[in-house]
VEXMIDO-741699 format. One line per 2 residues: their letters; for each residue z, y, x of C-alpha. Coordinates in pm, 1 decimal. Layout:
A) Z/Y/X  ...
***
This chain:
MT) 1271.5/-1602.8/405.8  1509.0/-1307.6/477.7
TK) 1839.1/-1374.2/352.7  1934.6/-1006.8/253.8
SY) 1942.5/-1044.4/-93.5  2042.5/-678.5/-118.8
IK) 1696.3/-591.9/-33.5  1585.5/-671.4/-392.7
NY) 1559.1/-344.7/-619.1  1614.2/-128.0/-324.6
PR) 1297.9/124.8/-330.8  1231.2/140.4/91.6
PQ) 1319.9/-271.8/117.9  1245.7/-239.4/538.3
FV) 1509.1/-0.6/599.1  1798.1/-36.5/386.0
RQ) 2126.9/123.8/368.8  2431.1/44.1/137.7
LW) 2515.3/383.5/20.6  2229.5/494.9/-239.7
VD) 2161.5/566.1/-621.9  1873.4/542.3/-811.1
LN) 1751.0/797.8/-1064.0  1554.3/592.8/-1207.5
GE) 1524.6/629.4/-1580.9  1578.4/976.0/-1806.0
WD) 1485.9/1280.1/-1680.0  1435.0/1601.7/-1850.4
FS) 1055.0/1701.8/-1889.8  809.4/1972.8/-2024.9
FD) 395.6/2013.2/-1961.5  352.3/2352.8/-1848.8
DE) -33.6/2446.3/-1899.3  7.7/2807.6/-1910.3
RA) 197.1/2808.8/-1571.9  445.8/2985.1/-1669.0
GD) 741.0/2775.1/-1515.4  799.0/2978.5/-1253.4
AA) 779.5/3317.1/-1371.6  1036.2/3177.3/-1621.5
QW) 1252.9/3044.1/-1387.9  1241.6/2683.3/-1481.5
MI) 1383.7/2590.1/-1180.3  1719.7/2776.2/-1300.7
QF) 1668.9/2791.3/-1695.1  1490.2/2478.4/-1793.2
PE) 1342.8/2404.6/-2121.5  1490.6/2171.0/-2341.6
GR) 1371.0/1925.1/-2578.4  1146.1/1683.4/-2413.7
TI) 1249.0/1381.6/-2195.4  1039.5/1107.5/-1979.5
NV) 1129.4/774.4/-1825.3  1049.6/792.7/-1466.1
PF) 922.2/652.8/-1278.8  675.2/611.6/-1559.5
TY) 399.7/918.3/-1580.8  374.4/1104.7/-1927.6
ET) 22.2/925.4/-1986.1  207.8/601.8/-2004.5
QA) 357.3/428.0/-2330.6  642.9/339.5/-2061.2
SG) 735.3/714.7/-1996.8  826.3/750.0/-2405.6
IG) 497.4/978.4/-2371.4  175.1/821.4/-2349.3
EE) -72.9/1123.7/-2348.3  -363.6/1072.4/-2200.3
KL) -487.6/1449.4/-2168.4  -442.0/1625.7/-1866.4
HP) -179.5/1834.4/-1818.0  -221.3/2003.7/-1465.5
QV) 158.8/2112.3/-1456.8  440.8/1971.7/-1508.6
WY) 805.3/1995.9/-1473.7  1125.8/1708.2/-1436.9
RR) 1481.4/1809.3/-1437.6  1768.5/1554.9/-1365.9
RI) 2075.7/1617.0/-1310.9  2329.6/1394.4/-1045.9
TL) 2688.1/1374.5/-964.3  2772.2/1230.5/-624.0
PP) 2859.9/904.3/-534.1  3206.8/817.5/-384.2
GA) 3174.9/820.8/-32.8  2922.6/1122.2/-5.4
EG) 3176.4/1291.8/179.3  3076.5/1441.8/532.5
KR) 2746.9/1284.9/483.5  2383.4/1433.0/467.8
TI) 2211.6/1355.3/143.1  1831.1/1280.6/121.7
LH) 1627.3/1296.4/-178.1  1384.6/1069.3/-175.3
FE) 1035.6/1036.7/-354.4  843.8/715.4/-347.4
GV) 509.9/854.2/-508.5  443.9/1169.3/-668.3
DY) 77.2/1333.5/-741.6  -29.7/1510.1/-650.6
RA) 174.2/1842.2/-515.7  540.8/1857.0/-577.5
VC) 754.1/2132.2/-558.6  1186.0/2086.1/-527.2
WV) 1499.2/2285.8/-642.9  1829.7/2185.7/-598.4
NG) 2069.1/2409.7/-785.6  1772.8/2654.2/-809.4
VH) 1706.6/2650.9/-489.2  1374.2/2555.9/-304.3
AG) 1443.3/2241.9/-113.4  1118.9/2183.8/-24.6
EH) 715.1/2064.6/-123.8  473.7/1767.8/-38.7
EG) 138.6/1710.1/-123.9  -17.2/1367.4/-169.2
GY) 4.7/1152.5/-438.9  54.9/804.1/-231.7
AA) 220.0/897.9/50.7  640.9/905.4/26.9
FS) 849.9/1152.8/77.3  1210.6/1304.9/138.7
FD) 1383.8/1612.1/173.4  1761.6/1687.5/299.8
IT) 1959.5/1845.9/33.3  2283.7/1854.2/183.6
PH) 2316.1/2259.1/167.7  2199.0/2315.4/-195.4
LK) 2470.8/2046.9/-292.8  2776.8/2121.5/-512.8
AD) 3032.7/1916.6/-405.7  3281.8/1892.4/-718.5
DD) 3028.4/1937.3/-947.4  2690.0/1849.8/-1135.2
NE) 2350.5/1886.5/-933.8  2056.2/1997.8/-1093.3
IV) 1719.4/1869.9/-928.8  1368.1/1982.9/-1070.2
LK) 1032.1/1927.3/-964.8  697.7/2081.6/-1036.6
VE) 393.4/1901.6/-972.8  81.1/2009.0/-1009.3
DS) -256.7/1773.0/-1062.5  -611.8/1852.3/-1130.8
QS) -936.6/1755.3/-1147.3  -1029.5/1815.8/-793.9
CT) -1244.5/1560.8/-626.7  -1136.8/1668.6/-277.2
QP) -749.2/1551.3/-362.5  -715.5/1155.5/-294.8
RG) -684.6/980.1/-620.4  -835.2/644.0/-615.2
KQ) -965.8/479.6/-932.8  -824.0/814.1/-1100.7
RW) -1091.9/964.5/-1319.6  -1213.0/1346.3/-1273.0
IN) -1303.0/1389.9/-1592.1  -1162.2/1390.6/-1969.4
EN) -1252.5/999.9/-2060.6  -1273.8/712.9/-1869.9
FE) -1599.7/620.7/-1738.2  -1747.6/315.1/-1504.5
CF) -1467.5/174.8/-1273.6  -1276.3/508.3/-1296.0
YV) -897.5/511.2/-1534.4  -683.7/763.5/-1699.8
QT) -550.9/955.8/-1444.8  -195.7/941.7/-1333.7
TG) 15.0/1304.3/-1260.4  397.6/1368.0/-1164.3
IW) 580.2/1106.0/-1022.8  524.4/724.7/-1031.3
KS) 689.5/562.0/-797.7  1071.3/536.8/-750.8
VW) 1338.3/823.0/-669.9  1669.2/792.1/-501.5
IE) 1931.8/944.8/-293.9  2118.9/792.2/-5.2
QV) 2390.2/914.9/208.3  2376.9/904.6/557.5
SE) 2573.0/1041.5/865.7  2433.4/1326.1/1058.7
TR) 2370.3/1107.0/1385.0  2149.6/873.9/1259.0
IG) 1888.9/613.6/1304.8  1592.7/792.5/1173.9
SV) 1288.2/527.1/1177.9  1210.9/215.0/1384.1
KM) 880.3/77.9/1487.7  844.8/-253.1/1505.7
TP) 569.5/-431.0/1712.2  563.2/-839.0/1766.5
DI) 424.4/-952.4/2079.7  361.8/-1333.8/1959.0
DR) 226.4/-1405.3/2338.1  506.1/-1237.0/2513.9
QM) 737.7/-1397.8/2266.6  914.9/-1031.3/2212.9
IR) 952.6/-760.5/1938.8  928.4/-400.0/2064.5
FD) 1163.8/-141.1/1863.9  1078.0/207.6/1907.9
FQ) 1332.4/440.1/1739.7  1334.2/776.7/1620.3
ME) 1686.4/950.8/1652.7  1810.5/1219.9/1391.5
GL) 2152.2/1495.3/1512.6  2168.8/1404.9/1872.2
AG) 2252.1/1743.7/1951.8  2651.4/1796.8/2112.5
KK) 2650.0/1410.9/2073.2  2778.5/1170.4/2365.0
DL) 2869.3/847.8/2429.6  2608.3/697.1/2145.7
RL) 2520.0/343.0/2184.9  2246.1/151.6/1959.5
EA) 2233.0/-244.0/1886.9  1970.5/-445.0/1718.3
EI) 2166.1/-763.5/1578.0  1832.9/-980.7/1530.2
SL) 1891.1/-1340.4/1318.6  1676.0/-1600.3/1192.8
KD) 1743.6/-1782.5/895.5  2151.0/-1696.8/940.4
QP) 2148.9/-1792.4/1283.7  2180.7/-1514.0/1525.5
VR) 1917.8/-1487.0/1813.8  1962.8/-1183.7/2027.6
TV) 2151.3/-865.5/2014.2  2024.0/-564.0/2224.7
SL) 2218.6/-264.7/2268.5  2121.2/38.7/2468.3
SV) 2303.7/395.1/2541.6  2142.8/668.4/2327.1
DR) 2069.6/1027.2/2512.5  1734.5/1125.8/2354.3
DW) 1592.8/1148.2/2009.5  1290.8/853.9/2093.9
LT) 1374.3/530.5/2258.6  1185.0/239.9/2285.9
VE) 1371.2/-122.6/2355.9  1184.7/-463.2/2405.5
TS) 1371.8/-799.4/2378.1  1276.9/-1148.1/2358.2
VL) 1312.3/-1383.2/2058.4  1269.1/-1712.3/2231.1
HE) 1553.0/-1886.9/2039.0  1651.9/-2223.7/1899.6
AG) 1763.7/-2109.5/1557.1  1417.4/-2215.3/1375.6
GP) 1342.3/-2526.4/1590.8  1005.5/-2485.6/1827.3
WK) 860.3/-2140.1/1876.3  540.4/-2203.9/1671.5
QS) 777.6/-2270.0/1350.3  939.4/-1946.1/1363.7
LW) 579.9/-1734.0/1329.4  504.8/-1544.0/1009.5
SP) 175.6/-1699.4/841.0  115.0/-1745.0/479.2
QQ) 201.8/-2146.7/530.2  555.1/-2029.5/722.3
PN) 675.3/-1650.3/593.1  937.5/-1668.3/864.2
LY) 1116.0/-1321.4/867.2  1398.0/-1235.8/1082.0
DV) 1638.1/-1024.6/1000.1  1778.1/-724.8/1216.8
EF) 2031.6/-512.5/1164.9  2048.3/-182.8/1373.7
VL) 2422.8/-29.8/1419.5  2475.6/300.6/1573.2
YE) 2841.2/356.0/1743.4  2943.5/681.2/1873.5
GE) 3236.8/524.8/2122.1  3376.4/234.2/1922.5
QE) 3282.7/377.4/1583.8  3058.0/289.1/1384.2
ID) 2825.4/587.5/1237.1  2548.3/454.2/1134.4
RA) 2379.0/94.5/982.6  2049.5/15.0/855.4
AS) 1951.9/-302.5/769.1  1547.6/-446.9/818.7
YF) 1331.5/-783.0/887.4  1015.9/-834.4/1070.7
GM) 759.6/-1107.7/1106.5  616.9/-1254.9/1459.6
RK) 237.9/-1248.6/1375.5  -64.7/-1131.7/1583.3
IS) -389.1/-1077.7/1450.0  -674.2/-1072.6/1639.7
IE) -1029.5/-1108.0/1683.3  -1221.0/-1297.9/1950.9
NG) -1559.3/-1438.5/1941.2  -1705.5/-1308.0/1594.9
QI) -1377.8/-1503.3/1446.6  -1064.5/-1320.8/1294.4
LL) -749.2/-1527.2/1414.0  -354.9/-1523.4/1273.3
NN) -116.5/-1602.3/1559.3  -448.6/-1708.9/1794.6
GP) -593.6/-1971.8/1530.8  -859.1/-1921.2/1309.0
LY) -806.0/-1738.0/978.3  -1011.1/-1794.0/693.2
QR) -917.3/-1512.5/396.9  -973.6/-1641.1/79.1
LI) -872.0/-1292.0/-72.0  -875.1/-1128.7/-422.1
LD) -914.0/-743.6/-561.4  -626.0/-662.9/-667.7
QG) -624.5/-241.7/-836.6  -277.7/-294.7/-940.3
YW) -285.7/-152.9/-1253.5  -44.7/-250.6/-1596.7
AD) -144.6/-169.9/-1961.4  154.9/10.3/-2089.1
SH) 264.3/156.8/-1724.4  -80.5/240.5/-1515.6
LT) -21.5/232.8/-1169.9  375.2/181.4/-1170.5
PP) 477.7/-158.3/-1174.1  674.9/-206.5/-1512.6
SE) 933.6/-390.7/-1299.5  1012.1/-616.2/-941.2
EA) 943.5/-917.4/-1164.0  603.9/-832.7/-1255.7
LI) 500.0/-782.4/-880.2  633.1/-1101.4/-809.0
ED) 443.1/-1275.8/-1070.2  151.5/-1092.7/-935.5
ID) 154.3/-1241.0/-583.6  239.6/-1604.2/-746.2
AI) -50.1/-1599.0/-1012.0  -218.8/-1475.9/-672.6
AA) -156.8/-1783.9/-494.9  -141.3/-2070.1/-786.7
MG) -533.6/-1967.8/-788.8  -579.5/-2065.2/-441.2
YN) -586.4/-1709.1/-279.1  -462.3/-1670.7/21.7
GL) -437.8/-1323.1/50.6  -533.8/-989.6/-168.6
RK) -701.7/-630.6/-75.8  -489.7/-369.1/-247.0
HM) -784.2/-181.8/-394.1  -769.5/237.2/-377.7
KI) -384.4/214.0/-413.5  -98.3/242.2/-149.4
ED) 144.1/-2.4/-349.5  506.0/5.4/-392.2
QR) 716.1/-105.3/-116.9  875.2/-406.0/-309.7
FL) 510.5/-504.9/-339.0  477.5/-556.2/37.6
YW) 809.7/-690.1/54.8  718.9/-946.0/-160.0
CD) 421.4/-1048.1/8.5  617.3/-1034.5/351.3
VK) 856.3/-1260.5/175.9  575.5/-1507.1/40.6
GM) 299.0/-1484.3/307.8  35.3/-1333.3/121.3
LV) -194.0/-1143.1/313.0  -269.9/-790.1/235.0
WS) -537.1/-536.2/355.6  -425.8/-195.9/311.1
EM) -682.5/40.1/143.2  -640.0/428.1/149.8
AA) -728.5/618.6/-216.8  -1062.0/810.1/-157.3
TY) -1165.7/1171.0/-276.4  -1522.3/1183.4/-364.4
EF) -1626.1/1490.1/-235.6  -1706.1/1567.3/148.6
ND) -1580.1/1895.0/260.7  -1351.9/2077.2/497.7
EA) -1058.9/2047.0/274.6  -1076.9/1682.2/117.7
VA) -1117.5/1615.3/498.9  -796.5/1781.9/565.7
RF) -646.1/1645.6/264.9  -742.6/1268.8/322.6
TR) -632.4/1288.9/704.2  -302.4/1450.0/652.9
EW) -210.8/1152.2/372.2  -346.2/876.2/557.9
LE) -144.8/996.9/858.2  187.6/987.5/678.4
IV) 85.6/626.9/516.7  6.9/408.5/815.0
PQ) 305.5/459.0/984.4  533.4/399.4/639.6
QY) 336.6/68.5/618.9  289.3/-21.5/998.7
NH) 623.5/-294.6/1007.2  499.5/-522.0/723.3
PC) 371.2/-815.1/832.0  190.2/-912.0/551.2
II) -52.0/-636.7/613.4  -333.7/-747.8/851.5
TW) -652.0/-485.5/780.7  -648.7/-137.6/735.1
VP) -959.6/19.7/513.2  -963.5/387.0/500.4
FN) -1340.4/400.5/302.9  -1480.0/194.4/72.7
ES) -1887.5/222.4/-62.1  -1916.9/574.0/81.9
WG) -1681.4/695.8/-152.3  -1574.8/1046.6/18.9
VP) -1850.5/1039.9/249.5  -2167.8/989.5/12.2
QI) -2442.0/1094.4/288.8  -2312.2/898.2/570.7
GR) -2554.8/666.4/585.9  -2734.0/978.1/764.6
EV) -2528.5/1262.3/810.5  -2359.7/1264.6/1154.4
KQ) -2039.2/1515.9/1034.7  -1984.5/1211.7/817.6
QK) -1999.9/956.0/1011.4  -1774.2/1105.3/1253.0
FT) -1516.9/1186.3/1016.8  -1464.5/804.9/977.0
EA) -1483.7/774.2/1359.2  -1182.9/987.6/1385.3
IY) -998.1/846.0/1096.8  -1090.0/480.6/1265.8
HL) -951.8/644.7/1616.1  -656.2/810.1/1470.9
TK) -560.3/478.5/1289.3  -589.2/248.8/1646.8
AM) -402.8/554.5/1791.7  -96.0/455.5/1581.0
DP) -185.5/78.9/1554.3  -380.5/-101.8/1774.4
YR) -335.1/-424.5/1663.5  -458.8/-444.2/1341.0
PV) -848.5/-459.3/1258.1  -985.7/-118.3/1091.8
VT) -1283.3/-170.6/834.5  -1439.6/243.8/825.3
ND) -1631.0/194.1/506.5  -1587.1/-114.5/320.1
GW) -1880.6/-267.9/150.4  -2191.3/-113.9/342.9
EH) -2318.5/183.0/584.9  -2038.8/111.4/863.6
TV) -1981.7/327.1/1149.4  -1770.8/202.6/1403.8
SD) -1575.9/-100.7/1227.0  -1399.5/-411.2/1309.4
IL) -1479.2/-598.9/1089.4  -1857.9/-578.2/931.5
TL) -1792.7/-626.1/514.1  -2014.9/-637.5/270.5
HD) -2013.0/-589.7/-139.0  -2292.8/-789.5/-338.4
YV) -2237.0/-881.6/-715.5  -2543.8/-1142.3/-729.8
ER) -2445.8/-1402.3/-989.2  -2598.1/-1741.2/-831.3
GE) -2499.5/-1927.7/-535.6  -2863.4/-2015.4/-468.4
AF) -2985.5/-1650.9/-481.7  -2687.3/-1581.0/-207.2
LE) -2796.5/-1857.4/-7.7  -3134.9/-1754.0/5.6
MY) -3056.3/-1388.3/102.1  -2794.1/-1497.5/364.8
KD) -3002.8/-1755.9/553.2  -3112.5/-1544.6/797.3
KD) -2812.5/-1368.2/964.8  -2976.0/-1148.6/1162.6
AV) -3183.8/-980.7/942.2  -2831.0/-941.5/752.5
VN) -2626.7/-759.4/1008.5  -2896.2/-609.7/1157.3
NG) -3005.5/-367.0/838.4  -3306.8/-645.9/724.4
VS) -3138.0/-639.9/426.0  -3017.3/-437.3/132.9
FN) -2701.1/-384.7/-105.1  -2661.2/-172.5/-404.2
NW) -2976.9/82.6/-363.3  -3122.8/25.8/-61.0
KH) -2761.5/24.9/133.4  -2750.0/-131.5/471.9
AF) -2483.7/-277.7/634.0  -2468.5/-11.8/885.0
AE) -2514.8/369.0/882.2  -2821.2/516.0/1112.2
GY) -2732.0/500.1/1481.0  -2485.9/214.5/1462.4
GY) -2565.5/-166.9/1498.6  -2386.5/-483.7/1503.9
KG) -2153.1/-570.7/1786.0  -2054.9/-947.6/1700.9
QP) -1809.8/-869.6/1430.5  -1673.5/-1116.1/1178.3
VI) -1872.7/-1079.5/876.4  -1648.8/-1101.5/506.0
IS) -1731.1/-1078.3/167.0  -1502.5/-839.7/33.8
EF) -1657.6/-807.1/-310.5  -1820.7/-1045.9/-551.9
GG) -1778.9/-1211.3/-848.7  -1679.8/-985.6/-1107.6
IA) -1767.6/-1221.4/-1408.9  -1680.2/-1091.1/-1771.2
FQ) -1623.9/-1301.4/-2082.0  -1832.7/-1154.1/-2381.1
TD) -1707.4/-874.6/-2509.9  -1822.8/-564.6/-2649.0
KG) -1502.9/-353.8/-2525.1  -1580.4/-338.5/-2160.9
WG) -1790.7/-464.0/-1913.1  -1790.2/-707.7/-1634.0
YG) -2020.7/-755.4/-1334.4  -2399.0/-914.6/-1424.6
NQ) -2457.7/-1123.2/-1727.9  -2147.1/-1174.4/-1918.9
VA) -2026.4/-1563.5/-2005.4  -1951.6/-1723.0/-2332.7
SE) -1743.8/-2030.9/-2225.7  -1473.5/-2122.7/-2016.0
EA) -1741.4/-2378.7/-1900.9  -1996.1/-2153.7/-1799.6
FL) -1735.2/-1923.1/-1657.0  -1626.6/-2179.3/-1385.1
ER) -2019.1/-2314.7/-1370.3  -2066.0/-1970.2/-1212.4
FS) -1767.0/-1915.4/-1001.0  -1806.7/-2233.1/-852.6
SI) -2186.4/-2167.7/-757.7  -2135.2/-1832.1/-604.1
TG) -1761.2/-1935.5/-445.1  -1939.1/-2248.5/-300.9
AI) -2200.6/-2046.7/-170.7  -2038.3/-1783.7/16.7
KA) -1794.3/-2108.3/209.4  -2114.6/-2292.1/245.1
TP) -2247.5/-2006.6/489.9  -2128.6/-2052.4/799.3
YI) -2115.4/-1720.7/992.4  -1878.0/-1564.3/713.5
SG) -1498.1/-1512.9/785.3  -1377.0/-1508.4/437.0
YC) -1416.9/-1352.9/93.9  -1276.0/-1102.0/-166.8
YT) -1315.4/-1237.6/-551.4  -1314.8/-906.8/-838.7
QI) -1061.5/-912.0/-928.4  -734.6/-1055.1/-1025.3
TD) -652.5/-851.1/-1354.4  -860.8/-601.7/-1627.3
VQ) -822.7/-267.3/-1578.9  -905.9/-83.5/-1897.3
QE) -1258.8/-48.7/-1972.1  -1339.9/-324.9/-1685.3
VN) -1270.4/-684.1/-1812.8  -1355.7/-917.2/-1488.0
GL) -1073.5/-1004.0/-1411.8  -960.5/-1374.9/-1408.6
LT) -615.8/-1273.6/-1600.4  -572.0/-1047.2/-1893.1
ED) -450.7/-639.2/-1850.9  -105.4/-852.0/-1979.5
RK) -160.5/-1076.4/-1707.9  -263.1/-1406.0/-2000.8
PK) -513.3/-1607.7/-1772.4  -856.0/-1669.5/-1913.1
VP) -896.8/-2021.6/-1722.1  -673.9/-2225.7/-1638.5
LE) -565.0/-2110.2/-1273.5  -536.1/-2487.3/-1131.0
KI) -925.9/-2483.2/-1192.4  -1010.0/-2131.1/-937.5
RE) -759.6/-2318.1/-740.6  -972.9/-2598.7/-683.5
IN) -1289.2/-2376.3/-665.1  -1110.7/-2236.2/-421.3
LG) -972.5/-2535.4/-183.4  -1234.6/-2734.1/-199.6
***
């Protein structure tokens, strides 16, 4: 476990600087249904009267507004004063998530814009600031019901339906500023290689023009014990260095690897010097772990990995997609572990970076899944691709992430079974993902109709174990399109076939107790005893099928009208967690 306690509450735990200011809290706010704000120059003369609690969206009770109707244009304003120590520094304004299109002004001057609801983004606002005065940040956000924007589980009509929920509009993740040096470390990509006992750092530097005698050091430690210090001269924007992490600090080498059983994290401090003067410092961490596939099996650190995952949509009753607190994130991870799961599939959502940090710390495996579009055309392709290519590098350094899932159940590619251009789109995303990260498996269309995919994942909500065993007794039939799923979907799209991939049942279960206030999969159950019997029946059947490498149960919590969680929406267990654990581990 990383020893850097100051990481807690920091919005970007994998790249921590000390000089920062949290901008969450009360902002001025206005709806702009008539789209009058630009003409009325709200970026200069903001309308008075209403406030909102950022980072919660106006649709949530936590925001202080709680209105679920779609407002396609909203505005925010926040006044800030620069903190002590900001003199001579650059000021970077960070938005961890704004849905969907954001335009920012600082002191009435355009500072930048960004499109995409799930990727983080930043603006250097230094040129627009007044050093000795209050400064004003104004943000306009445009949203829509368009199915060409990646929206995940957000509804595109005025009411909830099926498994689609209230939309998320505006700022929904943390906002913050940090002060940095003109010449600084822009980013670091960290790639472990456990077979060679090495870590590779790929640095992107910023502000090097006219600078000489620059030196960059990486100070690596484990459990407060120094491991290695790497030093290199800085003479270009991109730098790469590899170093051994073989050491005595943590005992035998294998005891220093990252895994669910031993989530060891190395601390690393990146320090940039000009001559002997320190001009930038950022703290981070990494885990030495390897995810690979050999002979139809998924391996973690070169050993077999059986994945017991749970579907996690990351919704809360009063705050929807935004976690109500860091403690709420920790409680969810702890509940998942208490039920005997070793991982989760984060469904149709790019989660808060602090969630991934705590998964790193606690050894919780994560499948990272992109939010879907629901139409296929050139605009949807461009929007999806652009945002996914932002997200992958933003999440790359987390050891907990072991699988990328860009597509799910043919959402956004509805004719993928036969239409070549939709198939080629998923192939392109697969290969682009592999170009940035060749080390993790990529699942191109989770559930069925796979094209190129490193894992064959299947969704099946058959209720009884007996029926499951009958359906899956012939592996050749299952993997070679001899068995159909959900309205005659098959494992592979036309023109593609099984090539020995591991097989995982990545959605099943979804059992709901009897109610007239929501739905689950299949028949509802009337008692705890009936629930546990059915849960045991289907889970046991999957575990008893020898060629299946793991499973993902639907789901951890209820979500609005979908009431098939093991916990309620306010995180109360429906059955004792230890009984779920006994079945998972039995």
